[in-house]
C-alpha positions, 0 to 999 in steps of 0.5 A: 477530501479524505472521505471522498478519496476513500469512496472512490478507492472503495469503487476501485476508481483510483485515478478519481481518488488521487486529486481529493487525497492530494487536496487532503494533504494540502490542508493536512500535510501530517494526515497518515489517513490521507497518505496511506489512501493515496498510496493505495490510489497509486497502487490502483493506478499502477503508479508504483514508484509514486506509491512506494515513495508515499508509503515509505514516508508513512512506514517511518511514522507508524512502523507497525501498521499492517495495512502500510506494509501490505500495500508496500508489498503489493506496490513492490511486486507491481514494481517488479521487486520481489525481494522488497515485497518478501521483506514487507511480508516478513515485516507483517508476519512480525506484527501481532494480530489476526489482521497482520497475520491475514495480510501477510497470508494475502501478500504471500499468495500474491508473491507466489502468483507473481513468481509462478507468472514470471517463472522466478 
C-alpha cells in the first residue's frame, strides 16, 4: 500500500494516494514512511491542516528529517502561516548535509514567492 501511494505521489495524484496510504497505516500504524507520504499527499490535495497534523506526529519521532521539515514548511505556507514555514526553514538550516541545505533553499524561495504574491 505504501508503494501504491508513493506511485500516485510520483504522478502528482495526491487524492488517489490517500486511500492506500491510510490503509498502510491501518496495517502498520508506526510506519514513518507511510505517515510522511500521507502528509505529502495532503499537501498535493491542499488539505493543509490534515497534513500538518500528520507531519507534526512524525517530526516528534524523527526530529532531524529534512523531508519532514520541508513538507511541514510547504503545508504551513499553504495554510497562510509564514512564521511557521520560516521556523521549518530554520530547522532545515540547522540540519547538516547537502539535502537539508537544498531543501532549505527551496523552501526559502517558496517563502519569498509567497511574500511577494501576498505583499507581506
